C-alpha positions as CSV (number, residue, x, y, z in Angstrom):
1,I,0.0,0.0,0.0
2,K,2.9,2.4,0.7
3,G,3.9,2.1,-2.9
4,W,0.6,3.2,-4.3
5,D,0.3,6.7,-5.7
6,A,-2.7,8.9,-5.1
7,E,-4.5,7.9,-8.3
8,T,-4.2,4.1,-7.5
9,L,-5.3,4.6,-4.0
10,T,-8.3,6.7,-5.0
11,G,-9.3,4.2,-7.7
12,R,-9.1,1.2,-5.3
13,L,-11.1,3.0,-2.6
14,E,-13.8,4.1,-5.1
15,N,-14.1,0.5,-6.4
16,A,-14.4,-0.9,-2.9
17,V,-16.9,1.7,-1.5
18,G,-18.2,3.4,-4.5
19,R,-21.9,2.8,-3.9
20,D,-21.6,3.9,-0.3
21,L,-19.8,7.1,-1.4
22,Q,-22.6,7.9,-3.8
23,Y,-25.2,7.3,-1.1
24,I,-23.2,9.7,1.2
25,R,-23.0,12.4,-1.5
26,I,-26.7,12.2,-2.2
27,N,-27.6,12.3,1.5
28,G,-25.3,15.2,2.1
29,T,-26.8,17.1,-0.8
30,L,-30.4,16.5,0.5
31,V,-29.6,17.3,4.1
32,G,-27.7,20.4,3.1
33,G,-30.6,21.6,0.9
34,L,-33.1,21.0,3.7
35,V,-31.0,22.9,6.2
36,G,-30.6,25.8,3.8
37,V,-34.3,26.0,3.2
38,A,-35.0,25.8,6.9
39,L,-32.5,28.5,7.7
40,H,-33.9,30.7,5.0
41,A,-37.5,30.2,6.2
42,I,-36.4,31.1,9.8
43,D,-34.6,34.1,8.5
44,A,-37.6,35.3,6.5
45,W,-40.0,34.6,9.4
46,L,-37.9,36.5,11.9
């Protein structure tokens, strides 16, 4: 593993946990959007 460059390491990690990473990205986008909408609503209400 010490001999791997960044590209090899990234490729192997994405192959091993690619589906989980995609799930995390989608969830992060949704949660971030909901928090943004909630903060905007609170700001507009106050």
